[in-house]
Biopython code that builds the backbone (N, CA, C, O; Angstrom):
import numpy as np
from Bio.PDB.StructureBuilder import StructureBuilder

atoms = [
    (1, "MET", "N", (-24.127, -94.548, 149.372)),
    (1, "MET", "CA", (-23.202, -95.495, 149.955)),
    (1, "MET", "C", (-24.016, -96.620, 150.578)),
    (1, "MET", "O", (-24.927, -96.367, 151.366)),
    (2, "ASN", "N", (-23.690, -97.870, 150.225)),
    (2, "ASN", "CA", (-24.412, -98.975, 150.833)),
    (2, "ASN", "C", (-23.768, -99.366, 152.148)),
    (2, "ASN", "O", (-22.728, -98.829, 152.529)),
    (3, "GLN", "N", (-24.398, -100.311, 152.839)),
    (3, "GLN", "CA", (-23.952, -100.644, 154.185)),
    (3, "GLN", "C", (-22.587, -101.316, 154.220)),
    (3, "GLN", "O", (-21.970, -101.380, 155.283)),
    (4, "ASN", "N", (-22.088, -101.827, 153.072)),
    (4, "ASN", "CA", (-20.791, -102.500, 153.028)),
    (4, "ASN", "C", (-19.656, -101.552, 152.685)),
    (4, "ASN", "O", (-18.491, -101.928, 152.809)),
    (5, "GLN", "N", (-19.961, -100.337, 152.260)),
    (5, "GLN", "CA", (-18.937, -99.391, 151.882)),
    (5, "GLN", "C", (-18.469, -98.596, 153.095)),
    (5, "GLN", "O", (-19.245, -98.281, 153.997)),
    (6, "GLN", "N", (-17.202, -98.287, 153.087)),
    (6, "GLN", "CA", (-16.621, -97.449, 154.122)),
    (6, "GLN", "C", (-16.567, -96.015, 153.614)),
    (6, "GLN", "O", (-16.387, -95.792, 152.417)),
    (7, "PRO", "N", (-16.724, -95.027, 154.518)),
    (7, "PRO", "CA", (-16.635, -93.643, 154.057)),
    (7, "PRO", "C", (-15.239, -93.360, 153.506)),
    (7, "PRO", "O", (-14.244, -93.835, 154.053)),
    (8, "GLN", "N", (-15.169, -92.587, 152.421)),
    (8, "GLN", "CA", (-13.893, -92.214, 151.836)),
    (8, "GLN", "C", (-13.317, -91.045, 152.618)),
    (8, "GLN", "O", (-14.016, -90.410, 153.407)),
    (9, "ALA", "N", (-12.040, -90.765, 152.394)),
    (9, "ALA", "CA", (-11.377, -89.659, 153.081)),
    (9, "ALA", "C", (-12.170, -88.380, 152.860)),
    (9, "ALA", "O", (-12.547, -88.062, 151.732)),
    (10, "GLY", "N", (-12.417, -87.662, 153.917)),
    (10, "GLY", "CA", (-13.138, -86.399, 153.839)),
    (10, "GLY", "C", (-14.646, -86.546, 153.955)),
    (10, "GLY", "O", (-15.358, -85.546, 154.054)),
    (11, "GLN", "N", (-15.150, -87.792, 153.945)),
    (11, "GLN", "CA", (-16.588, -88.001, 154.085)),
    (11, "GLN", "C", (-16.915, -88.271, 155.553)),
    (11, "GLN", "O", (-16.176, -88.961, 156.255)),
    (12, "GLN", "N", (-18.024, -87.716, 155.991)),
    (12, "GLN", "CA", (-18.491, -87.948, 157.351)),
    (12, "GLN", "C", (-19.465, -89.121, 157.340)),
    (12, "GLN", "O", (-20.355, -89.192, 156.494)),
    (13, "GLN", "N", (-19.288, -90.038, 158.287)),
    (13, "GLN", "CA", (-20.219, -91.152, 158.393)),
    (13, "GLN", "C", (-21.415, -90.695, 159.214)),
    (13, "GLN", "O", (-21.254, -90.126, 160.293)),
    (14, "ILE", "N", (-22.615, -90.944, 158.702)),
    (14, "ILE", "CA", (-23.847, -90.517, 159.360)),
    (14, "ILE", "C", (-24.617, -91.752, 159.790)),
    (14, "ILE", "O", (-24.858, -92.648, 158.982)),
    (15, "GLN", "N", (-25.000, -91.806, 161.046)),
    (15, "GLN", "CA", (-25.806, -92.902, 161.560)),
    (15, "GLN", "C", (-27.277, -92.601, 161.278)),
    (15, "GLN", "O", (-27.768, -91.527, 161.628)),
    (16, "ILE", "N", (-27.967, -93.522, 160.660)),
    (16, "ILE", "CA", (-29.373, -93.358, 160.329)),
    (16, "ILE", "C", (-30.212, -94.150, 161.315)),
    (16, "ILE", "O", (-29.946, -95.326, 161.561)),
    (17, "LYS", "N", (-31.225, -93.505, 161.879)),
    (17, "LYS", "CA", (-32.132, -94.175, 162.801)),
    (17, "LYS", "C", (-33.386, -94.593, 162.055)),
    (17, "LYS", "O", (-33.931, -93.819, 161.269)),
    (18, "ALA", "N", (-33.845, -95.813, 162.297)),
    (18, "ALA", "CA", (-35.077, -96.297, 161.672)),
    (18, "ALA", "C", (-35.751, -97.261, 162.635)),
    (18, "ALA", "O", (-35.089, -98.083, 163.268)),
    (19, "ASN", "N", (-37.066, -97.156, 162.741)),
    (19, "ASN", "CA", (-37.780, -98.098, 163.603)),
    (19, "ASN", "C", (-38.068, -99.381, 162.825)),
    (19, "ASN", "O", (-37.936, -99.418, 161.601)),
    (20, "ASP", "N", (-38.459, -100.425, 163.540)),
    (20, "ASP", "CA", (-38.698, -101.734, 162.919)),
    (20, "ASP", "C", (-39.751, -101.676, 161.823)),
    (20, "ASP", "O", (-39.615, -102.349, 160.801)),
    (21, "GLU", "N", (-40.790, -100.889, 162.016)),
    (21, "GLU", "CA", (-41.871, -100.798, 161.020)),
    (21, "GLU", "C", (-41.345, -100.223, 159.700)),
    (21, "GLU", "O", (-41.697, -100.709, 158.625)),
    (22, "ASP", "N", (-40.506, -99.194, 159.785)),
    (22, "ASP", "CA", (-39.941, -98.605, 158.576)),
    (22, "ASP", "C", (-38.993, -99.568, 157.870)),
    (22, "ASP", "O", (-38.941, -99.596, 156.640)),
    (23, "LEU", "N", (-38.247, -100.352, 158.634)),
    (23, "LEU", "CA", (-37.299, -101.300, 158.047)),
    (23, "LEU", "C", (-37.996, -102.427, 157.290)),
    (23, "LEU", "O", (-37.405, -103.026, 156.391)),
    (24, "LYS", "N", (-39.239, -102.718, 157.641)),
    (24, "LYS", "CA", (-39.985, -103.760, 156.929)),
    (24, "LYS", "C", (-40.278, -103.338, 155.496)),
    (24, "LYS", "O", (-40.378, -104.186, 154.609)),
    (25, "GLY", "N", (-40.413, -102.054, 155.262)),
    (25, "GLY", "CA", (-40.733, -101.553, 153.937)),
    (25, "GLY", "C", (-42.205, -101.705, 153.624)),
    (25, "GLY", "O", (-42.945, -102.358, 154.359)),
    (26, "LYS", "N", (-42.618, -101.102, 152.538)),
    (26, "LYS", "CA", (-43.999, -101.189, 152.071)),
    (26, "LYS", "C", (-43.971, -101.441, 150.581)),
    (26, "LYS", "O", (-43.208, -100.807, 149.852)),
    (27, "TYR", "N", (-44.796, -102.363, 150.126)),
    (27, "TYR", "CA", (-44.861, -102.717, 148.719)),
    (27, "TYR", "C", (-45.591, -101.631, 147.928)),
    (27, "TYR", "O", (-46.623, -101.115, 148.356)),
    (28, "SER", "N", (-45.036, -101.303, 146.781)),
    (28, "SER", "CA", (-45.664, -100.341, 145.884)),
    (28, "SER", "C", (-45.672, -100.929, 144.480)),
    (28, "SER", "O", (-44.641, -101.403, 144.001)),
    (29, "ASN", "N", (-46.828, -100.904, 143.815)),
    (29, "ASN", "CA", (-46.884, -101.384, 142.439)),
    (29, "ASN", "C", (-47.146, -100.248, 141.449)),
    (29, "ASN", "O", (-47.292, -100.485, 140.250)),
    (30, "THR", "N", (-47.204, -99.026, 141.950)),
    (30, "THR", "CA", (-47.430, -97.861, 141.095)),
    (30, "THR", "C", (-46.749, -96.644, 141.720)),
    (30, "THR", "O", (-46.712, -96.492, 142.941)),
    (31, "VAL", "N", (-46.219, -95.796, 140.868)),
    (31, "VAL", "CA", (-45.697, -94.522, 141.360)),
    (31, "VAL", "C", (-46.244, -93.418, 140.465)),
    (31, "VAL", "O", (-46.286, -93.555, 139.242)),
    (32, "GLN", "N", (-46.654, -92.341, 141.082)),
    (32, "GLN", "CA", (-47.079, -91.149, 140.348)),
    (32, "GLN", "C", (-46.062, -90.058, 140.625)),
    (32, "GLN", "O", (-45.648, -89.855, 141.766)),
    (33, "MET", "N", (-45.662, -89.357, 139.573)),
    (33, "MET", "CA", (-44.668, -88.295, 139.728)),
    (33, "MET", "C", (-45.242, -86.980, 139.252)),
    (33, "MET", "O", (-45.942, -86.912, 138.242)),
    (34, "MET", "N", (-44.933, -85.944, 139.996)),
    (34, "MET", "CA", (-45.314, -84.581, 139.638)),
    (34, "MET", "C", (-44.092, -83.702, 139.894)),
    (34, "MET", "O", (-43.190, -84.086, 140.639)),
    (35, "HIS", "N", (-44.064, -82.539, 139.285)),
    (35, "HIS", "CA", (-42.955, -81.635, 139.583)),
    (35, "HIS", "C", (-43.379, -80.182, 139.424)),
    (35, "HIS", "O", (-44.303, -79.839, 138.686)),
    (36, "THR", "N", (-42.658, -79.361, 140.149)),
    (36, "THR", "CA", (-42.710, -77.915, 139.990)),
    (36, "THR", "C", (-41.289, -77.482, 139.652)),
    (36, "THR", "O", (-40.409, -78.330, 139.501)),
    (37, "LYS", "N", (-41.057, -76.226, 139.534)),
    (37, "LYS", "CA", (-39.702, -75.748, 139.262)),
    (37, "LYS", "C", (-38.748, -76.096, 140.410)),
    (37, "LYS", "O", (-37.558, -76.312, 140.183)),
    (38, "GLU", "N", (-39.264, -76.150, 141.632)),
    (38, "GLU", "CA", (-38.426, -76.322, 142.814)),
    (38, "GLU", "C", (-38.329, -77.750, 143.347)),
    (38, "GLU", "O", (-37.422, -78.048, 144.124)),
    (39, "GLU", "N", (-39.256, -78.652, 142.942)),
    (39, "GLU", "CA", (-39.253, -79.976, 143.561)),
    (39, "GLU", "C", (-39.931, -81.034, 142.697)),
    (39, "GLU", "O", (-40.760, -80.727, 141.840)),
    (40, "PHE", "N", (-39.558, -82.283, 142.944)),
    (40, "PHE", "CA", (-40.229, -83.440, 142.364)),
    (40, "PHE", "C", (-40.972, -84.139, 143.490)),
    (40, "PHE", "O", (-40.441, -84.286, 144.591)),
    (41, "VAL", "N", (-42.191, -84.568, 143.221)),
    (41, "VAL", "CA", (-43.015, -85.271, 144.202)),
    (41, "VAL", "C", (-43.285, -86.665, 143.659)),
    (41, "VAL", "O", (-43.807, -86.818, 142.554)),
    (42, "LEU", "N", (-42.925, -87.688, 144.440)),
    (42, "LEU", "CA", (-43.152, -89.083, 144.062)),
    (42, "LEU", "C", (-44.116, -89.691, 145.062)),
    (42, "LEU", "O", (-43.821, -89.764, 146.255)),
    (43, "ASP", "N", (-45.268, -90.127, 144.575)),
    (43, "ASP", "CA", (-46.253, -90.816, 145.408)),
    (43, "ASP", "C", (-46.181, -92.306, 145.094)),
    (43, "ASP", "O", (-46.502, -92.731, 143.984)),
    (44, "PHE", "N", (-45.758, -93.094, 146.076)),
    (44, "PHE", "CA", (-45.676, -94.544, 145.933)),
    (44, "PHE", "C", (-46.989, -95.141, 146.408)),
    (44, "PHE", "O", (-47.389, -94.966, 147.559)),
    (45, "LEU", "N", (-47.662, -95.858, 145.493)),
    (45, "LEU", "CA", (-49.006, -96.361, 145.747)),
    (45, "LEU", "C", (-49.040, -97.882, 145.667)),
    (45, "LEU", "O", (-48.215, -98.500, 144.995)),
    (46, "ASN", "N", (-49.995, -98.467, 146.353)),
    (46, "ASN", "CA", (-50.325, -99.879, 146.191)),
    (46, "ASN", "C", (-51.763, -99.905, 145.707)),
    (46, "ASN", "O", (-52.696, -99.661, 146.472)),
    (47, "ILE", "N", (-51.929, -100.207, 144.419)),
    (47, "ILE", "CA", (-53.255, -100.224, 143.808)),
    (47, "ILE", "C", (-53.736, -101.661, 143.730)),
    (47, "ILE", "O", (-53.090, -102.511, 143.118)),
    (48, "PHE", "N", (-54.848, -101.918, 144.339)),
    (48, "PHE", "CA", (-55.512, -103.217, 144.257)),
    (48, "PHE", "C", (-56.994, -102.922, 144.161)),
    (48, "PHE", "O", (-57.663, -102.729, 145.176)),
    (49, "PRO", "N", (-57.515, -102.888, 142.919)),
    (49, "PRO", "CA", (-58.909, -102.483, 142.716)),
    (49, "PRO", "C", (-59.864, -103.227, 143.640)),
    (49, "PRO", "O", (-59.689, -104.427, 143.855)),
    (50, "PRO", "N", (-60.835, -102.572, 144.174)),
    (50, "PRO", "CA", (-61.322, -101.253, 143.768)),
    (50, "PRO", "C", (-60.694, -100.105, 144.538)),
    (50, "PRO", "O", (-61.153, -98.971, 144.401)),
    (51, "THR", "N", (-59.659, -100.345, 145.346)),
    (51, "THR", "CA", (-59.078, -99.253, 146.128)),
    (51, "THR", "C", (-57.570, -99.193, 145.913)),
    (51, "THR", "O", (-56.979, -100.049, 145.254)),
    (52, "GLY", "N", (-56.980, -98.179, 146.477)),
    (52, "GLY", "CA", (-55.533, -98.025, 146.468)),
    (52, "GLY", "C", (-55.102, -97.334, 147.741)),
    (52, "GLY", "O", (-55.907, -96.698, 148.422)),
    (53, "THR", "N", (-53.827, -97.462, 148.059)),
    (53, "THR", "CA", (-53.275, -96.874, 149.274)),
    (53, "THR", "C", (-52.021, -96.081, 148.934)),
    (53, "THR", "O", (-51.155, -96.562, 148.204)),
    (54, "LEU", "N", (-51.926, -94.865, 149.463)),
    (54, "LEU", "CA", (-50.694, -94.097, 149.358)),
    (54, "LEU", "C", (-49.759, -94.612, 150.437)),
    (54, "LEU", "O", (-50.029, -94.443, 151.625)),
    (55, "ASN", "N", (-48.660, -95.240, 150.035)),
    (55, "ASN", "CA", (-47.711, -95.779, 151.002)),
    (55, "ASN", "C", (-46.700, -94.740, 151.464)),
    (55, "ASN", "O", (-46.289, -94.724, 152.624)),
    (56, "SER", "N", (-46.309, -93.876, 150.541)),
    (56, "SER", "CA", (-45.301, -92.888, 150.902)),
    (56, "SER", "C", (-45.281, -91.771, 149.870)),
    (56, "SER", "O", (-45.472, -92.012, 148.678)),
    (57, "ARG", "N", (-45.050, -90.563, 150.328)),
    (57, "ARG", "CA", (-44.824, -89.420, 149.446)),
    (57, "ARG", "C", (-43.406, -88.940, 149.720)),
    (57, "ARG", "O", (-43.041, -88.648, 150.859)),
    (58, "VAL", "N", (-42.611, -88.864, 148.653)),
    (58, "VAL", "CA", (-41.221, -88.426, 148.768)),
    (58, "VAL", "C", (-41.074, -87.162, 147.932)),
    (58, "VAL", "O", (-41.425, -87.146, 146.752)),
    (59, "ILE", "N", (-40.558, -86.112, 148.543)),
    (59, "ILE", "CA", (-40.380, -84.821, 147.874)),
    (59, "ILE", "C", (-38.887, -84.518, 147.871)),
    (59, "ILE", "O", (-38.243, -84.494, 148.920)),
    (60, "VAL", "N", (-38.340, -84.285, 146.665)),
    (60, "VAL", "CA", (-36.903, -84.042, 146.541)),
    (60, "VAL", "C", (-36.649, -82.860, 145.613)),
    (60, "VAL", "O", (-37.513, -82.462, 144.833)),
    (61, "SER", "N", (-35.446, -82.311, 145.717)),
    (61, "SER", "CA", (-35.035, -81.222, 144.838)),
    (61, "SER", "C", (-34.728, -81.785, 143.449)),
    (61, "SER", "O", (-34.451, -82.977, 143.312)),
    (62, "PRO", "N", (-34.776, -80.936, 142.421)),
    (62, "PRO", "CA", (-34.443, -81.414, 141.075)),
    (62, "PRO", "C", (-33.048, -82.042, 140.985)),
    (62, "PRO", "O", (-32.876, -83.058, 140.311)),
    (63, "SER", "N", (-32.061, -81.460, 141.648)),
    (63, "SER", "CA", (-30.706, -82.025, 141.579)),
    (63, "SER", "C", (-30.639, -83.391, 142.265)),
    (63, "SER", "O", (-29.935, -84.284, 141.793)),
    (64, "HIS", "N", (-31.356, -83.559, 143.360)),
    (64, "HIS", "CA", (-31.372, -84.865, 144.024)),
    (64, "HIS", "C", (-32.130, -85.883, 143.172)),
    (64, "HIS", "O", (-31.723, -87.043, 143.095)),
    (65, "PHE", "N", (-33.210, -85.472, 142.541)),
    (65, "PHE", "CA", (-33.961, -86.362, 141.655)),
    (65, "PHE", "C", (-33.069, -86.849, 140.517)),
    (65, "PHE", "O", (-33.112, -88.024, 140.152)),
    (66, "LYS", "N", (-32.266, -85.956, 139.960)),
    (66, "LYS", "CA", (-31.364, -86.338, 138.876)),
    (66, "LYS", "C", (-30.328, -87.351, 139.368)),
    (66, "LYS", "O", (-30.026, -88.314, 138.663)),
    (67, "ARG", "N", (-29.779, -87.144, 140.571)),
    (67, "ARG", "CA", (-28.831, -88.114, 141.138)),
    (67, "ARG", "C", (-29.507, -89.457, 141.386)),
    (67, "ARG", "O", (-28.911, -90.510, 141.158)),
    (68, "MET", "N", (-30.766, -89.418, 141.860)),
    (68, "MET", "CA", (-31.512, -90.662, 142.106)),
    (68, "MET", "C", (-31.720, -91.434, 140.807)),
    (68, "MET", "O", (-31.522, -92.649, 140.777)),
    (69, "THR", "N", (-32.115, -90.749, 139.735)),
    (69, "THR", "CA", (-32.365, -91.450, 138.475)),
    (69, "THR", "C", (-31.070, -92.038, 137.914)),
    (69, "THR", "O", (-31.089, -93.121, 137.329)),
    (70, "ALA", "N", (-29.956, -91.342, 138.084)),
    (70, "ALA", "CA", (-28.667, -91.879, 137.640)),
    (70, "ALA", "C", (-28.309, -93.129, 138.450)),
    (70, "ALA", "O", (-27.842, -94.121, 137.890)),
    (71, "ALA", "N", (-28.528, -93.080, 139.762)),
    (71, "ALA", "CA", (-28.234, -94.232, 140.622)),
    (71, "ALA", "C", (-29.153, -95.406, 140.285)),
    (71, "ALA", "O", (-28.707, -96.553, 140.271)),
    (72, "MET", "N", (-30.440, -95.131, 140.013)),
    (72, "MET", "CA", (-31.372, -96.203, 139.650)),
    (72, "MET", "C", (-30.980, -96.830, 138.318)),
    (72, "MET", "O", (-31.049, -98.050, 138.173)),
    (73, "SER", "N", (-30.566, -96.016, 137.337)),
    (73, "SER", "CA", (-30.133, -96.542, 136.044)),
    (73, "SER", "C", (-28.909, -97.434, 136.205)),
    (73, "SER", "O", (-28.826, -98.499, 135.594)),
    (74, "ASP", "N", (-27.964, -97.001, 137.023)),
    (74, "ASP", "CA", (-26.762, -97.793, 137.278)),
    (74, "ASP", "C", (-27.114, -99.122, 137.956)),
    (74, "ASP", "O", (-26.583, -100.170, 137.590)),
    (75, "ASN", "N", (-28.009, -99.072, 138.939)),
    (75, "ASN", "CA", (-28.415, -100.296, 139.626)),
    (75, "ASN", "C", (-29.183, -101.236, 138.712)),
    (75, "ASN", "O", (-29.011, -102.451, 138.798)),
    (76, "LEU", "N", (-30.025, -100.699, 137.840)),
    (76, "LEU", "CA", (-30.765, -101.518, 136.885)),
    (76, "LEU", "C", (-29.807, -102.219, 135.930)),
    (76, "LEU", "O", (-29.977, -103.400, 135.629)),
    (77, "LYS", "N", (-28.804, -101.493, 135.457)),
    (77, "LYS", "CA", (-27.797, -102.077, 134.569)),
    (77, "LYS", "C", (-27.080, -103.232, 135.264)),
    (77, "LYS", "O", (-26.905, -104.298, 134.675)),
    (78, "LYS", "N", (-26.666, -103.025, 136.513)),
    (78, "LYS", "CA", (-25.977, -104.083, 137.272)),
    (78, "LYS", "C", (-26.900, -105.275, 137.519)),
    (78, "LYS", "O", (-26.458, -106.421, 137.446)),
    (79, "TYR", "N", (-28.159, -105.020, 137.807)),
    (79, "TYR", "CA", (-29.134, -106.088, 138.029)),
    (79, "TYR", "C", (-29.267, -106.944, 136.774)),
    (79, "TYR", "O", (-29.207, -108.172, 136.842)),
    (80, "GLU", "N", (-29.451, -106.282, 135.614)),
    (80, "GLU", "CA", (-29.641, -107.015, 134.369)),
    (80, "GLU", "C", (-28.381, -107.761, 133.942)),
    (80, "GLU", "O", (-28.475, -108.815, 133.313)),
    (81, "GLU", "N", (-27.215, -107.236, 134.271)),
    (81, "GLU", "CA", (-25.971, -107.953, 133.985)),
    (81, "GLU", "C", (-25.886, -109.235, 134.809)),
    (81, "GLU", "O", (-25.364, -110.248, 134.345)),
    (82, "LYS", "N", (-26.398, -109.181, 136.020)),
    (82, "LYS", "CA", (-26.324, -110.337, 136.921)),
    (82, "LYS", "C", (-27.466, -111.331, 136.708)),
    (82, "LYS", "O", (-27.241, -112.541, 136.736)),
    (83, "PHE", "N", (-28.691, -110.835, 136.496)),
    (83, "PHE", "CA", (-29.875, -111.704, 136.471)),
    (83, "PHE", "C", (-30.549, -111.804, 135.106)),
    (83, "PHE", "O", (-31.480, -112.593, 134.945)),
    (84, "GLY", "N", (-30.111, -111.039, 134.135)),
    (84, "GLY", "CA", (-30.727, -111.064, 132.817)),
    (84, "GLY", "C", (-31.648, -109.878, 132.604)),
    (84, "GLY", "O", (-32.085, -109.218, 133.548)),
    (85, "LYS", "N", (-31.927, -109.630, 131.338)),
    (85, "LYS", "CA", (-32.749, -108.477, 130.946)),
    (85, "LYS", "C", (-34.163, -108.605, 131.491)),
    (85, "LYS", "O", (-34.758, -109.683, 131.463)),
    (86, "ILE", "N", (-34.686, -107.505, 131.980)),
    (86, "ILE", "CA", (-36.063, -107.439, 132.477)),
    (86, "ILE", "C", (-36.968, -107.159, 131.285)),
    (86, "ILE", "O", (-36.695, -106.264, 130.486)),
    (87, "LYS", "N", (-38.037, -107.923, 131.171)),
    (87, "LYS", "CA", (-39.003, -107.728, 130.089)),
    (87, "LYS", "C", (-39.631, -106.340, 130.222)),
    (87, "LYS", "O", (-40.095, -105.963, 131.298)),
    (88, "ASP", "N", (-39.641, -105.593, 129.136)),
    (88, "ASP", "CA", (-40.225, -104.257, 129.128)),
    (88, "ASP", "C", (-41.733, -104.371, 128.974)),
    (88, "ASP", "O", (-42.213, -104.833, 127.939)),
    (89, "VAL", "N", (-42.479, -103.961, 129.976)),
    (89, "VAL", "CA", (-43.935, -104.031, 129.953)),
    (89, "VAL", "C", (-44.468, -102.607, 129.870)),
    (89, "VAL", "O", (-44.064, -101.744, 130.649)),
    (90, "LYS", "N", (-45.353, -102.365, 128.951)),
    (90, "LYS", "CA", (-45.908, -101.022, 128.743)),
    (90, "LYS", "C", (-47.206, -100.850, 129.520)),
    (90, "LYS", "O", (-48.213, -100.429, 128.952)),
    (91, "GLY", "N", (-47.197, -101.165, 130.799)),
    (91, "GLY", "CA", (-48.402, -101.043, 131.613)),
    (91, "GLY", "C", (-49.263, -102.282, 131.498)),
    (91, "GLY", "O", (-48.896, -103.248, 130.830)),
    (92, "GLU", "N", (-50.384, -102.249, 132.139)),
    (92, "GLU", "CA", (-51.309, -103.378, 132.140)),
    (92, "GLU", "C", (-52.070, -103.414, 130.820)),
    (92, "GLU", "O", (-53.056, -102.700, 130.637)),
    (93, "GLU", "N", (-51.597, -104.261, 129.900)),
    (93, "GLU", "CA", (-52.221, -104.327, 128.577)),
    (93, "GLU", "C", (-53.640, -104.860, 128.626)),
    (93, "GLU", "O", (-54.492, -104.450, 127.838)),
    (94, "SER", "N", (-53.893, -105.773, 129.552)),
    (94, "SER", "CA", (-55.229, -106.372, 129.608)),
    (94, "SER", "C", (-56.217, -105.500, 130.355)),
    (94, "SER", "O", (-57.425, -105.729, 130.288)),
    (95, "GLY", "N", (-55.718, -104.507, 131.065)),
    (95, "GLY", "CA", (-56.604, -103.677, 131.883)),
    (95, "GLY", "C", (-56.948, -104.311, 133.206)),
    (95, "GLY", "O", (-57.677, -103.725, 134.005)),
    (96, "LYS", "N", (-56.423, -105.530, 133.455)),
    (96, "LYS", "CA", (-56.678, -106.235, 134.708)),
    (96, "LYS", "C", (-55.421, -106.218, 135.555)),
    (96, "LYS", "O", (-54.308, -106.205, 135.030)),
    (97, "MET", "N", (-55.598, -106.218, 136.855)),
    (97, "MET", "CA", (-54.463, -106.257, 137.757)),
    (97, "MET", "C", (-54.565, -107.486, 138.634)),
    (97, "MET", "O", (-55.658, -107.999, 138.872)),
    (98, "GLY", "N", (-53.432, -107.958, 139.116)),
    (98, "GLY", "CA", (-53.428, -109.092, 140.032)),
    (98, "GLY", "C", (-53.497, -110.408, 139.290)),
    (98, "GLY", "O", (-53.239, -110.463, 138.088)),
    (99, "PHE", "N", (-53.841, -111.451, 139.990)),
    (99, "PHE", "CA", (-53.872, -112.792, 139.423)),
    (99, "PHE", "C", (-55.165, -113.002, 138.637)),
    (99, "PHE", "O", (-56.247, -112.577, 139.043)),
    (100, "VAL", "N", (-55.012, -113.665, 137.513)),
    (100, "VAL", "CA", (-56.164, -114.004, 136.687)),
    (100, "VAL", "C", (-56.289, -115.512, 136.676)),
    (100, "VAL", "O", (-55.330, -116.208, 136.341)),
    (101, "GLY", "N", (-57.479, -116.043, 137.043)),
    (101, "GLY", "CA", (-57.669, -117.487, 137.162)),
    (101, "GLY", "C", (-58.049, -118.169, 135.910)),
    (101, "GLY", "O", (-58.233, -119.386, 135.901)),
]
sb = StructureBuilder()
sb.init_structure("model")
sb.init_model(0)
sb.init_chain("A")
sb.init_seg("    ")
for serial, (resi, resn, name, xyz) in enumerate(atoms, 1):
    if name == "N":
        sb.init_residue(resn, " ", resi, " ")
    sb.init_atom(name, np.array(xyz, "f"), 0.0, 1.0, " ", f" {name:<3s}", serial, name[0])
structure = sb.get_structure()
């Protein structure tokens, strides 16, 4: 539910607490995913050679991961309907990252 939606009948509204630092967000240009039978682990990274930073590790259940991927697919579809198709890039073809002069 986004911030503009009202809870439907039978749904409880939950207040979420977040500090200013968390609300700023952190940029990630890479994600690594791993899974076991019980959980999916998503490591959001910011890679800028020669180093990288782990910005966040998110661990979710398989059923929640499936709901997340469905929600992301729906949002991607809506984004492309509004702003146009996103070019499909198969990773860094040149092997270089960042700006090239």
